[in-house]
C-alpha positions in Angstrom: 0.2 0.0 0.0 1.3 3.4 -1.3 2.0 5.6 2.0 0.1 8.6 2.9 2.7 11.5 2.4 1.9 13.8 5.8 3.4 16.9 6.5 3.0 18.1 10.5 2.0 21.5 11.8 2.8 21.4 15.7 4.0 23.6 18.3 2.5 23.0 22.3 3.1 19.7 24.0 0.1 17.9 22.9 1.4 17.2 19.9 4.5 15.8 20.6 3.2 12.2 21.3 0.9 12.7 18.0 4.4 13.2 15.9 6.0 11.0 17.6 3.1 8.3 16.1 3.3 9.9 12.9 7.2 9.0 12.4 6.8 5.3 13.4 3.1 4.3 11.9 4.1 2.8 8.8 0.9 3.9 7.0 2.4 7.4 6.5 5.4 8.9 5.5 6.7 12.4 7.3 7.3 13.9 4.6 7.9 17.2 6.9 7.5 18.8 10.5 6.6 22.7 10.7 6.7 24.7 14.1 6.9 27.8 15.9 10.4 29.5 15.3 12.3 29.7 18.9 11.3 31.8 21.5 13.0 33.8 24.2 12.1 32.2 27.8 12.4 31.8 31.8 14.3 34.9 33.5 17.4 35.0 31.2 15.5 35.2 28.5 17.0 32.3 26.3 15.8 31.3 23.2 14.1 28.0 23.7 12.1 25.6 20.8 9.2 24.8 21.0 8.2 21.5 22.4 7.3 20.4 19.2 11.1 21.7 18.1 12.5 19.2 20.9 11.2 17.0 20.5 11.1 17.0 16.5 15.2 17.5 17.3 15.8 14.9 19.7 13.6 11.9 17.1 17.0 13.4 14.7 14.6 15.3 12.3 15.0 19.2 11.3 12.2 21.0 11.5 11.0 23.9 10.0 9.9 27.1 12.3 8.3 29.1 9.6 7.6 33.3 11.1 4.8 33.2 8.8 3.3 30.1 7.2 1.4 31.3 4.6 4.5 33.4 3.3 5.0 32.5 -0.6 8.1 31.0 0.3 6.9 28.5 2.7 4.1 27.4 0.4 6.9 27.2 -2.3 8.7 24.9 0.4 5.2 22.9 0.8 4.7 22.6 -2.7 8.5 20.6 -3.3 7.3 18.5 -0.9 3.7 17.6 -2.1 2.0 16.0 1.0 -1.0 14.4 0.9 -2.4 15.6 3.4 -1.2 18.3 6.1 -1.7 17.8 9.2 -2.1 20.3 12.7 -2.3 20.5 15.9 -1.2 23.0 18.8 0.4 25.0 16.0 -0.1 28.3 16.7 -0.8 30.3 13.4 -3.6 30.7 11.6 -3.8 28.7 8.1 -5.6 30.9 5.1 -6.9 30.1 1.6 -4.1 29.1 -0.1 -2.3 26.8 2.7 -5.5 25.4 2.7 -6.1 24.4 -0.3 -2.6 23.4 -0.8 -2.2 19.1 -0.3 -4.1 17.1 -2.4 -6.5 15.9 0.6 -6.5 18.6 2.5 -5.6 19.9 5.7 -6.9 17.9 9.2 -6.8 19.3 12.7 -6.7 17.7 16.1 -8.5 19.9 17.8 -8.5 18.9 21.8 -12.5 19.4 22.8 -15.8 17.8 21.7 -16.5 20.2 19.0 -18.7 22.4 18.7 -17.8 22.8 22.4 -14.8 24.8 22.9 -13.4 26.3 20.0 -10.2 28.5 20.5 -7.4 28.3 22.2 -7.7 26.9 26.0 -10.7 24.2 25.4 -8.8 22.3 28.2 -8.4 24.8 30.6 -12.3 25.7 30.0 -13.1 21.7 30.5 -11.4 22.0 33.8 -12.9 25.0 35.2 -16.4 23.9 34.1 -16.1 20.6 35.8 -16.9 18.6 32.5 -17.1 14.7 33.1 -15.5 13.9 29.9 -13.3 15.6 27.4 -11.9 14.7 24.2 -10.0 15.4 20.8 -11.4 15.8 17.1 -10.0 15.4 13.6 -11.9 18.0 12.0 -11.7 19.6 8.2 -10.3 22.8 8.1 -11.6 25.7 6.9 -10.9 29.7 7.5 -13.1 29.7 10.5 -11.7 29.1 14.1 -12.2 25.7 14.5 -15.8 25.5 12.5 -15.0 22.5 9.9 -16.6 19.7 9.6 -16.0 17.0 12.3 -14.5 13.2 11.2 -14.2 11.7 13.9 -14.3 12.0 17.8 -12.8 10.2 20.5 -13.6 10.9 24.2 -12.9 10.9 27.4 -13.8 10.6 30.7 -12.6 13.0 33.5 -12.7 12.1 37.2 -12.5 15.4 38.7 -9.0 15.4 39.6 -6.8 15.6 36.7 -4.1 19.0 35.7 -3.8 20.8 32.9 -0.6 19.5 31.6 -1.0 15.6 32.7 -4.3 16.4 30.6 -2.9 17.2 27.9 -0.4 14.5 27.1 -3.4 12.3 27.9 -5.3 13.8 25.1 -1.8 14.3 22.9 -1.3 10.8 23.2 -4.8 9.5 22.5 -4.8 10.7 19.2 -1.9 9.5 18.5 -3.5 6.5 19.0 -5.4 6.8 16.2 -4.2 9.3 14.0 -2.6 6.8 11.5 -6.1 4.7 11.3 -8.1 8.0 11.2 -5.6 10.1 8.5 -5.9 6.8 6.0 -9.5 6.9 6.7 -10.3 10.2 5.9 -8.3 9.7 2.7 -10.5 6.6 1.9 -13.7 7.6 2.2 -14.3 5.6 5.4 -14.6 9.0 7.7 -17.5 11.7 5.8 -16.9 15.2 7.6 -20.0 16.0 9.5 -20.5 20.0 10.2 -20.5 21.1 12.9 -24.0 22.4 15.3 -22.9 26.5 15.1 -25.3 27.1 17.1 -24.3 24.9 20.2 -21.3 26.2 19.6 -18.7 28.2 22.9 -15.6 29.4 22.1 -12.5 29.8 24.3 -10.3 32.7 24.3 -6.3 32.3 25.2 -5.7 32.4 28.6 -4.3 35.5 30.4 -2.5 35.6 34.0 -5.0 37.8 35.7 -7.3 34.9 34.7 -5.7 33.0 37.4 -6.1 35.4 40.9 -7.7 33.2 43.0 -11.0 35.1 44.2 -11.8 33.5 48.1 -15.6 34.9 47.6 -16.0 31.7 44.8 -16.8 28.3 46.1 -14.0 25.9 46.8 -14.8 23.4 44.4 -14.7 26.0 41.7 -11.2 27.0 43.0 -9.9 23.7 43.6 -11.2 23.6 39.7 -9.0 26.6 38.6 -6.0 25.5 40.8 -5.9 22.1 38.6 -6.7 24.0 35.4 -4.0 26.9 35.3 -1.4 24.3 36.3 1.1 24.9 35.3 0.6 28.0 34.2 0.0 30.9 35.1 -0.5 29.2 38.1 -4.3 29.9 40.7 -2.6 32.2 43.2 -3.5 34.7 45.4 -1.9 37.4 48.2 -1.2 37.0 51.3 0.0 39.5 54.0 3.0 38.6 56.7 2.9 41.3 59.1 3.4 44.9 57.1 4.2 42.9 54.1 2.3 41.3 50.5 3.4 38.3 48.5 1.7 35.6 45.9 1.2 32.3 46.8 0.9 30.3 44.4 -1.1 27.0 44.8 -0.2 23.9 43.1 -1.5 21.3 45.3 -5.0 21.5 47.0 -8.0 19.7 48.7 -12.2 20.3 49.3 -13.2 20.1 53.2 -16.5 21.4 55.0 -14.6 23.5 57.5 -16.9 26.6 58.3 -14.7 29.8 57.9 -15.4 32.7 56.0 -13.9 33.6 52.3 -10.4 34.3 53.4 -10.8 33.1 56.9 -7.5 30.5 58.2 -7.1 28.4 60.5 -3.8 26.2 61.3 -6.0 23.3 63.5 -1.7 21.6 63.5 1.4 22.6 62.2 0.8 20.3 59.1 -2.8 21.7 58.2 -3.4 25.0 56.7 -7.4 26.1 56.0 -8.6 28.9 54.4 -12.2 29.7 53.9 -14.3 29.9 51.0 -17.6 31.1 49.2 -19.0 27.9 50.3 -16.8 25.1 52.0 -13.2 25.2 52.3 -9.6 24.9 50.8 -7.4 22.7 52.8 -3.5 23.9 50.3 -1.2 20.7 50.8 1.7 22.0 48.6 2.4 25.8 47.0 4.8 28.1 46.3 5.6 31.1 47.7 7.0 34.3 46.0 10.5 33.6 44.4 10.5 30.5 46.2 10.5 26.9 45.9 7.2 24.5 45.9 6.8 22.9 49.2 4.1 21.8 51.2 2.1 23.3 53.5 3.9 22.1 56.7 6.6 24.0 55.5 5.5 26.9 54.8 4.0 26.7 58.6 7.0 26.1 59.9 8.6 29.0 58.2 6.1 30.9 59.3 6.9 30.4 63.0 3.9 31.4 64.5 3.3 34.6 62.5 -0.1 35.9 62.4 -0.9 35.1 58.1 -3.8 36.7 56.1 -4.9 35.7 53.0 -6.7 39.1 51.0 -9.8 39.2 49.4 -8.6 41.9 47.0 -6.4 40.1 43.9 -4.5 41.3 40.9 
């Protein structure tokens, strides 16, 4: 059987398992990989590749890193490769008509939601914030709209309610990777017929901003626990605390919902290992936190560092 010539466009962590699956699939011929250019990262601003760029290099590939995937010179490069299909997942640039029409069998996007729910940039975060019972990935025919194309195939993934965004992203990438070769071949063969999305049922989610992750202690504990998991590892659900005359930011890494009767922001320290903070409904037990300009630590270590000093969790954030 002739192998399906596939060009891969991806950048984020979710795309890494799919890239590896495309490389190893006997049904696919990976003719090239494209990712976002290296960007400055970290406090020192060192140039760093995307997760796909890093993974491609580890696999012995030399990925393309176009500043503009729609530029004529990049389109000419793709034409020389003559892909049957362009596979896109967590790439980070919009594809325009010339590129969408270039491959013989079109462009296929893998989107990390159950479309038409959560079109846009942050579907994994939104599923966790809303405490959905399930999520998944969709193989979608790409068109000019934002995740509006007809869906070839939907793969569902049940949620237990304790998932963190980074681990869920990896799990969804692995789910897509296990099915990517069979799905692409099936699309080309006509096995999977694209089904138009119900636009009336669509929801859209925007790119996450740092200010989204401030904790409001007046909200229910269940919602705040979901924020901790959804915003991990970036931007990190965080709050302001006051020790003496100084204020600092505390990032919450692991929490537990408890039934303590405390006012929003009220602190209870029943023993040297337990730190409770009241919410609009219920309370959170803080299990692991990252104090400002410090490393992650258990709440017990943080309490020991207080040396009996009073701590106040501020309702005013941002």
